[in-house]
C-alpha positions in Angstrom: 14.4 -20.9 25.0 16.1 -19.5 22.9 15.2 -19.8 18.8 17.3 -22.6 17.0 19.9 -20.9 14.4 17.7 -22.6 11.8 14.1 -21.9 13.1 12.2 -19.7 10.9 9.8 -18.6 13.2 10.1 -17.9 16.7 7.8 -19.0 19.5 4.7 -16.8 19.1 4.7 -17.0 15.5 4.6 -20.7 15.9 1.8 -20.1 18.4 0.0 -18.3 15.6 0.1 -21.5 12.9 -1.4 -23.1 15.7 -4.4 -21.3 16.8 -7.9 -20.9 14.9 -6.7 -19.7 12.0 -7.4 -21.1 8.5 -5.2 -23.1 7.0 -5.0 -24.1 3.2 -1.3 -26.0 1.4 -0.6 -26.5 -1.9 1.7 -28.6 -4.0 2.6 -29.1 -7.9 3.9 -32.3 -9.8 4.3 -33.2 -12.9 1.9 -30.7 -14.6 1.7 -27.1 -14.3 -1.1 -26.3 -12.0 -0.6 -26.4 -8.3 -3.2 -28.9 -6.1 -4.9 -26.8 -3.1 -7.0 -28.4 -0.3 -7.8 -27.1 3.4 -5.3 -28.0 6.2 -7.5 -29.8 9.4 -4.6 -28.6 12.1 -0.8 -27.7 11.9 1.0 -29.3 14.0 4.8 -26.9 15.3 8.3 -28.7 16.1 9.3 -28.2 19.8 12.2 -26.4 17.9 10.1 -25.0 15.3 12.5 -26.2 12.7 9.9 -29.2 11.0 5.9 -28.6 11.1 3.3 -31.4 10.3 -0.4 -30.2 8.8 -2.8 -33.2 9.3 -5.4 -33.0 6.0 -7.9 -35.3 5.3 -7.4 -37.9 2.4 -10.6 -38.2 0.4 -10.0 -34.2 -0.4 -6.1 -34.3 -0.6 -5.4 -36.7 -3.3 -4.3 -34.3 -5.6 -2.2 -32.5 -2.8 -0.6 -35.9 -2.0 0.3 -37.1 -4.9 1.9 -33.8 -5.5 4.0 -34.3 -2.9 5.0 -37.5 -3.9 6.6 -36.0 -7.0 9.4 -33.5 -5.2 8.9 -32.9 -2.0 7.5 -29.4 -1.9 5.3 -27.6 0.1 3.3 -24.4 0.5 0.8 -24.1 3.8 -1.1 -20.0 3.9 -2.6 -19.5 8.1 -5.1 -17.0 8.1 -7.1 -15.2 10.9 -10.7 -14.9 9.6 -11.5 -12.1 12.1 -8.0 -9.5 11.7 -6.6 -11.3 7.8 -2.8 -11.7 9.4 -2.0 -14.3 7.5 1.6 -16.0 7.1 2.8 -18.5 4.1 5.7 -21.4 4.8 7.1 -22.9 2.3 8.8 -25.9 2.2 10.4 -28.9 1.1 11.3 -33.3 2.6 7.2 -32.9 3.0 6.3 -36.5 3.7 2.9 -37.9 4.4 2.4 -40.4 7.5 0.2 -41.7 9.8 -0.9 -39.5 12.3 -0.3 -40.5 15.8 -2.6 -39.6 19.2 -0.6 -36.3 19.8 -1.4 -35.2 16.0 -5.4 -36.1 16.1 -5.3 -34.0 19.5 -3.8 -30.8 17.1 -6.9 -31.6 15.0 -9.8 -31.5 17.7 -8.0 -28.7 19.1 -8.3 -26.4 16.2 -11.0 -27.8 15.2 -12.5 -26.1 18.0 -10.3 -23.3 17.9 -11.6 -22.1 14.7 -14.7 -22.7 15.4 -14.8 -20.1 18.6 -12.9 -17.6 15.6 -15.1 -17.7 13.1 -18.3 -18.0 15.2 -17.4 -14.4 16.2 -18.2 -13.7 12.0 -22.0 -15.0 12.7 -21.1 -18.8 10.5 -22.5 -21.4 12.6 -20.9 -23.9 14.5 -22.5 -27.2 12.8 -21.6 -26.0 9.4 -17.7 -25.2 10.7 -17.2 -28.2 12.0 -18.8 -30.3 9.5 -15.9 -28.3 7.0 -13.7 -29.6 9.1 -14.7 -32.8 9.9 -12.4 -35.7 8.7 -13.1 -39.9 10.4 -9.4 -40.2 12.4 -8.6 -43.3 9.9 -8.5 -41.0 6.7 -6.3 -38.7 7.9 -2.8 -38.3 7.3 0.1 -36.2 8.0 2.8 -34.0 6.3 5.5 -33.3 8.2 7.7 -31.0 6.4 11.2 -29.0 6.5 9.9 -24.5 6.4 12.5 -23.0 3.7 10.5 -19.5 3.3 8.6 -18.0 5.7 6.0 -14.6 4.3 4.0 -12.0 5.9 1.0 -11.7 3.6 -1.5 -10.1 5.8 -2.9 -7.5 3.7 -0.7 -4.0 3.8 2.5 -3.0 2.6 4.8 -5.6 4.4 3.0 -8.1 1.9 5.2 -10.3 1.0 8.1 -9.1 2.7 10.6 -12.3 4.3 8.8 -12.8 8.2 11.0 -12.7 10.6 11.3 -14.7 13.9 11.0 -12.0 16.8 9.0 -9.5 14.1 
């Protein structure tokens, strides 16, 4: 499968975004300070031109309000065991109700993240509680990536991410 010309990420990068990584999202509204919240999971569209992140509504109220002001979203994905980090910035962010496929992505991500941080000594029950949320409280935020950056510590930090790199 070839990469769509508009896609900023390749298949391997998409797999990373959907793996056992720590995910945070941020937006900014009318006030000068960003809102930030933990993300429960990410789903990448098959053509990799749209991402959907799931958040817990009780912890994401300010983020959801800020998205309503401009539709912009920045999401950071970081693998705790390696510090590999990718930042995706996007537009056209739209909150919605997750379908069964997106709820399944939340369950899969929770298990993958628990496995990732258990090897670092974090107890599974603690990590599960961090990502615990009733299905009815989960909001899916779809957005179109407009920029992607390698944010891993080192000389390439901040460099634009290139598909295939």
